[in-house]
C-alpha positions in Angstrom: 10.6 11.9 -9.4 14.3 12.7 -9.8 14.0 12.4 -13.6 11.0 14.8 -13.6 12.0 17.4 -11.0 15.8 17.5 -11.1 15.8 20.3 -13.7 12.2 21.7 -13.3 12.2 22.4 -9.6 15.5 24.4 -9.3 14.3 26.5 -12.3 10.9 27.1 -10.6 12.5 28.3 -7.4 15.1 30.4 -9.3 12.3 32.3 -10.9 9.8 32.2 -8.0 11.7 31.8 -4.8 9.9 31.3 -1.5 11.5 34.6 -0.4 13.9 37.1 -1.8 14.4 38.5 -5.3 14.1 36.2 -8.3 16.8 35.3 -10.8 19.7 36.5 -8.6 22.8 34.7 -7.2 20.9 34.4 -3.9 17.8 33.0 -5.7 20.0 30.3 -7.3 21.5 29.3 -4.0 18.1 29.2 -2.4 16.7 27.2 -5.3 19.2 24.4 -4.9 19.0 24.5 -1.1 15.2 24.2 -1.1 15.3 21.4 -3.7 17.8 19.5 -1.5 15.4 20.1 1.4 12.5 18.5 -0.5 14.5 15.4 -1.6 16.8 15.0 1.4 16.5 13.6 5.0 12.8 14.2 5.3 11.9 11.8 2.5 14.3 9.1 3.7 13.3 9.7 7.3 9.7 8.7 6.4 10.9 5.7 4.5 13.3 4.6 7.2 10.5 5.0 9.9 8.2 2.7 8.0 11.0 0.2 7.1 12.3 0.1 10.7 8.8 -0.7 12.1 8.1 -3.4 9.5 11.5 -5.0 9.9 11.5 -4.9 13.7 8.1 -6.4 14.2 8.5 -9.0 11.5 12.1 -10.2 12.2 12.3 -9.6 15.9 8.7 -10.4 16.9 7.8 -13.0 14.3 4.8 -11.2 12.9 3.7 -11.0 9.2 5.6 -8.4 7.1 2.6 -6.0 6.8 1.8 -2.6 8.1 -0.8 -3.9 10.6 2.0 -5.8 12.5 3.6 -2.4 13.5 0.5 -1.8 15.6 1.0 -4.9 17.8 2.2 -3.0 20.9 -1.0 -0.8 20.7 -3.6 -3.2 19.5 -2.3 -6.7 20.5 -4.1 -9.6 18.8 -6.7 -7.2 17.4 -4.3 -6.5 14.5 -5.6 -9.8 13.0 -9.1 -8.4 12.9 -10.9 -5.5 11.3 -8.6 -2.9 12.8 -5.6 -4.5 11.0 -7.6 -4.8 7.8 -8.3 -1.1 7.9 -4.6 -0.2 8.5 -3.5 -2.4 5.6 -6.3 -1.0 3.3 -5.1 2.6 4.0 -1.5 1.5 3.2 -2.6 -0.2 -0.1 -4.7 2.9 -1.1 -1.8 5.3 -0.3 0.6 3.1 -2.3 -1.8 2.9 -5.3 -2.3 6.7 -5.5 1.4 7.4 -4.8 2.3 5.2 -7.7 -0.4 6.7 -9.9 0.9 10.2 -9.2 4.4 9.1 -10.2 3.1 7.3 -13.3 1.1 10.4 -14.4 4.2 12.6 -14.0 6.4 10.1 -15.9 3.9 9.8 -18.7 3.8 13.6 -19.1 7.6 13.6 -19.3 7.7 10.7 -21.8 5.1 12.5 -24.0 7.1 15.7 -23.9 10.4 13.9 -24.8 8.7 12.0 -27.7 7.3 15.4 -28.9 10.9 16.8 -29.0 12.3 13.7 -30.8 9.6 12.6 -33.3 6.9 15.4 -32.9 4.2 13.2 -31.4 1.3 15.0 -29.7 1.3 15.8 -25.9 -2.5 15.6 -25.5 -4.2 13.8 -22.7 -5.4 11.1 -25.1 -1.8 10.3 -26.2 -0.7 10.3 -22.5 -3.4 7.8 -21.7 -2.2 5.6 -24.6 1.3 5.8 -23.1 -0.1 4.7 -19.7 -1.7 1.7 -21.3 1.6 0.8 -23.0 3.7 1.2 -19.8 1.2 -0.7 -17.8 1.3 -3.5 -20.5 5.1 -3.7 -20.1 4.6 -3.8 -16.3 2.2 -6.7 -16.7 4.8 -8.6 -18.8 7.4 -7.9 -16.1 4.9 -9.2 -13.4 4.3 -12.5 -15.4 8.1 -12.9 -15.9 8.6 -12.9 -12.1 11.1 -11.0 -9.9 14.3 -12.6 -11.0 13.6 -12.3 -14.7 11.5 -9.2 -14.6 12.1 -6.5 -12.0 15.7 -7.6 -11.2 17.1 -7.4 -14.7 15.2 -4.3 -15.6 16.4 -2.5 -12.4 20.0 -3.5 -13.0 19.8 -2.3 -16.6 18.2 1.0 -15.5 20.6 1.8 -12.7 23.6 1.2 -15.0 22.0 3.5 -17.6 21.2 6.1 -15.0 24.8 6.1 -13.8 26.1 6.6 -17.3 23.6 9.4 -17.8 24.8 11.1 -14.6 28.4 10.7 -15.6 27.7 12.2 -19.1 26.2 15.4 -17.5 29.1 15.6 -15.0 31.8 15.3 -17.8 30.1 17.2 -20.6 28.5 19.8 -18.4 30.1 22.5 -16.3 31.9 20.0 -14.1 33.6 22.5 -11.7 30.4 24.5 -11.4 28.4 21.4 -10.6 30.8 20.1 -7.9 31.2 23.5 -6.3 27.5 24.0 -6.3 27.1 20.6 -4.7 29.4 21.5 -1.9 27.8 24.9 -1.3 24.3 23.6 -1.6 24.9 20.9 1.0 26.3 23.5 3.3 23.3 25.7 2.8 21.0 22.7 3.4 22.6 21.6 6.6 22.8 25.2 8.0 19.2 26.0 7.2 17.6 22.6 7.8 16.0 23.5 11.3 14.6 26.7 9.9 13.2 25.1 6.7 11.8 22.2 8.7 9.8 24.5 11.0 8.9 27.3 8.6 5.2 27.6 8.0 4.6 31.0 6.2 2.9 32.3 9.3 3.8 36.0 8.7 3.2 35.9 4.9 0.0 36.0 2.9 1.2 33.2 0.5 0.6 29.5 -0.1 4.0 28.6 -1.6 4.3 25.6 0.7 0.9 24.2 -0.4 2.2 23.7 -3.9 5.6 22.4 -3.0 6.5 21.2 0.5 3.1 19.8 1.5 2.8 18.0 -1.8 6.2 16.4 -1.4 5.6 15.3 2.2 2.3 13.7 1.1 4.0 12.1 -1.8 6.7 10.6 0.4 4.1 9.4 2.9 2.1 7.7 0.2 5.2 5.9 -1.0 6.4 4.9 2.5 4.6 1.5 2.6 6.1 0.6 -0.8 9.6 1.8 -0.2 9.6 0.7 3.5 8.6 -2.8 2.5 11.5 -3.2 0.2 14.1 -1.6 2.6 12.8 -4.0 5.3 13.2 -7.1 3.1 16.9 -6.3 2.4 17.8 -5.3 6.0 17.5 -8.5 8.0 20.5 -8.9 10.3 21.4 -5.2 10.6 21.5 -3.4 13.9 19.1 -0.5 14.4 22.0 1.9 14.3 23.4 0.4 11.1 20.0 0.5 9.5 19.2 4.1 10.3 22.7 5.4 9.2 22.4 3.4 6.0 18.9 4.5 5.1 19.4 8.1 6.0 22.8 8.9 4.6 23.5 6.8 1.4 20.3 7.4 -0.6 20.2 11.0 0.5 23.7 11.6 -0.8 23.0 9.9 -4.1 19.8 12.0 -4.5 21.7 15.2 -3.8 24.5 14.4 -6.2 21.9 13.7 -9.0 20.0 17.0 -8.2 23.3 19.0 -8.1 24.4 17.6 -11.5 21.1 18.2 -13.4 19.9 21.2 -11.5 23.3 22.8 -11.4 23.8 22.3 -15.2 20.4 23.8 -15.8 21.1 26.9 -13.7 24.4 27.3 -15.4 22.8 27.2 -18.9 20.2 29.8 -17.7 22.6 32.2 -16.1 25.0 32.1 -19.0 22.2 32.6 -21.5 22.9 29.4 -23.4 19.4 28.1 -23.1 16.2 29.9 -22.0 15.1 27.2 -19.6 12.8 29.5 -17.7 10.6 29.9 -20.7 10.6 26.2 -21.4 9.6 25.3 -17.8 6.8 28.0 -17.8 5.5 26.6 -21.1 5.5 22.9 -20.1 7.2 21.7 -17.0 7.5 18.2 -18.5 9.9 19.5 -21.2 12.5 20.8 -18.6 14.9 17.9 -18.9 14.9 17.8 -22.7 15.3 21.6 -22.9 18.4 21.3 -20.7 19.8 18.4 -22.8 19.5 20.7 -25.9 22.4 22.7 -24.4 24.8 19.8 -24.6 26.1 17.6 -27.4 24.2 14.5 -28.6 20.9 15.9 -27.4 18.9 13.5 -29.5 20.7 10.5 -28.0 20.5 11.7 -24.4 16.9 12.6 -24.8 16.2 9.1 -26.0 18.1 7.8 -23.0 16.0 10.0 -20.8 12.8 8.6 -22.2 14.0 5.0 -21.8 15.0 5.7 -18.2 11.6 7.2 -17.3 9.7 4.3 -18.9 11.8 1.5 -17.4 11.8 3.2 -14.0 8.0 3.2 -14.0 7.7 -0.3 -15.3 9.8 -1.5 -12.4 7.9 0.8 -10.0 4.6 -0.5 -11.2 5.7 -4.1 -11.0 7.2 -3.7 -7.5 4.2 -1.6 -6.4 1.8 -4.3 -7.5 3.8 -6.8 -5.5 3.6 -4.7 -2.3 -0.1 -3.9 -2.7 -0.7 -7.6 -3.4 1.4 -8.5 -0.3 -0.7 -6.0 1.9 -4.1 -7.1 0.6 -3.3 -10.8 1.0 -2.4 -10.7 4.7 1.4 -10.8 4.1 1.6 -13.8 1.8 4.7 -13.8 -0.4 3.5 -16.4 -2.8 0.1 -15.0 -3.9 -1.1 -15.9 -7.5 0.4 -13.8 -10.4 -3.1 -12.9 -11.7 -3.7 -11.0 -8.5 -0.5 -9.0 -9.0 -1.5 -8.4 -12.6 -4.8 -7.0 -11.4 -3.1 -4.4 -9.1 -0.6 -3.4 -11.9 -3.6 -2.7 -14.2 -5.4 -0.8 -11.4 -2.4 1.5 -11.0 -2.5 2.4 -14.7 -6.3 2.9 -14.5 -6.0 5.3 -11.6 -3.3 7.3 -13.3 -5.3 7.6 -16.4 -8.4 8.7 -14.6 -6.4 11.4 -12.7 -4.8 12.7 -15.9 -8.2 12.9 -17.6 -9.6 14.6 -14.5 -7.2 17.5 -14.5 -3.6 16.7 -15.1 -0.7 17.7 -12.8 -2.9 19.5 -10.3 -5.2 16.6 -9.9 -2.2 14.2 -9.5 -0.8 16.4 -6.7 -4.2 16.7 -5.0 -4.6 13.0 -5.1 -1.3 12.4 -3.4 -2.1 14.9 -0.7 -5.6 13.5 -0.1 -4.3 9.9 0.3 -1.2 10.9 2.2 -3.1 12.7 5.0 -4.8 9.6 6.4 -1.6 7.6 6.3 0.3 10.4 8.0 -1.9 9.7 11.0 -0.9 6.0 10.7 2.8 6.9 10.7 2.4 9.0 13.9 0.9 5.9 15.6 3.7 3.8 14.2 6.2 6.2 16.0 4.3 5.5 19.2 4.2 1.8 18.6 8.0 1.6 17.9 8.7 3.5 21.1 6.5 1.1 23.1 8.0 -1.9 21.5 11.6 -0.7 22.0 10.7 0.2 25.6 9.3 -3.2 26.4 12.4 -4.8 24.9 14.7 -2.6 27.0 12.7 -3.6 30.2 13.0 -7.3 29.2 16.8 -6.9 28.5 17.3 -5.2 31.9 15.4 -8.1 33.6 17.7 -10.6 31.8 20.8 -8.6 32.7 19.8 -8.3 36.3 19.1 -12.0 36.5 22.5 -12.8 35.0 24.2 -10.5 37.4 22.4 -12.1 40.3 23.4 -15.6 39.2 27.0 -14.4 38.8 27.0 -12.8 42.3 25.6 -16.0 43.7 28.2 -18.2 42.1 31.0 -15.9 43.2 29.6 -15.9 46.8 29.4 -19.7 46.8 33.0 -20.0 45.5 34.2 -17.5 48.1 32.3 -19.3 50.9 33.8 -22.7 49.8 37.3 -21.2 49.9 36.9 -20.1 53.5 35.4 -23.4 54.9 37.9 -25.5 57.0 39.3 -28.4 55.1 38.4 -31.8 56.7 41.5 -34.0 57.6 42.2 -36.8 55.3 42.2 -40.4 56.6 45.6 -41.9 57.1 46.4 -44.7 54.7 46.6 -48.3 56.3 50.0 -49.6 57.3 51.7 -51.7 54.8 51.8 -55.4 55.3 55.1 -56.8 56.6 54.9 -59.7 54.2 56.3 -59.1 50.8 54.0 -59.3 47.9 54.3 -62.4 45.8 53.0 -63.2 42.3 50.6 -65.8 43.7 49.5 -63.6 46.6 49.0 -60.0 45.4 48.3 -57.1 47.8 45.0 -55.4 47.7 
């Protein structure tokens, strides 16, 4: 998502802001602020909610690490029946379609990048072929296993992404990017309440339907997937440590990435170095590569961009198939590899069908359609977490009161013992007048 939208979204909002005049300094400020809003605390709040519920009920209550377990305070043992099956099914479907949406966007971007580099077509047929290739790589990664597959690919990709980010920060308008990051964070924090509650009530527009609603649905559909992984690496943390870690660190990293690529794109557009508005309007998938044309080594960096997108989606598909397999097998961590291969192939099939059925618009609609039912699940999870925490507080209060009562009783007993009269000790018997001899010892 960051690879696809980090350049395209700020340019969209710059030319078509939610309010105000387009292509002005105010529009640029608003463009970065709204982009931060879509990729900031709201996304990680949803992921954190799902992860906190999974981790709490799995590690503190000894339940399976599945979404159904989060409903235990509300449903009790019924989570092991059809109600639990329905909850895990909705989570699996949301994850599948969320991954398919991301895979469809990524394939469109890979096709656009390859068109820039080697003049390959960008047709739907070619994109479906790319989906098949990426899915094949994901299957190989699945067969290789977590340690040899996802782990090594993820480490390679994160290192490459860090170098890519540093390249833009150093070669691009460094001062402009860092100043823009500071100002955009300030705008985001200042306007966060208003943006969060803004609903276009007094305007005859549907700007939010194409942007904010789509993003919220996308994050919701990814929440079982991301939540599962966050929960699995968070055992032993306090709730406070967990929430601060999930909400602050990934958000800051996302904002730095958006400020670097979005800020560089806005600078190129404002200075007239590259006509990014025309590129985005022609094909949104080309936005990143059009921006890279404004800097040295554009062929090399475009190739790096393509590799990053491909490997990100190989690891996402592999990890996603692991989570879906985990959900559909009742929480088993050692399910057969053919089962994970099946789900990896299904993700590619769904993405291909959605692309053939209508491209980007269909992908967005699918994310919204599957995100809505799971949004209801998340609301119940909030309630379940509240009930679970409340019961734990009551239990802790009972333990504390018992401990205090025991302590008071012990103190009272000690105090009472101190005040009791001491019984006189018996006088020792008088010593014998006869001296003790070796053959007649005294007793």
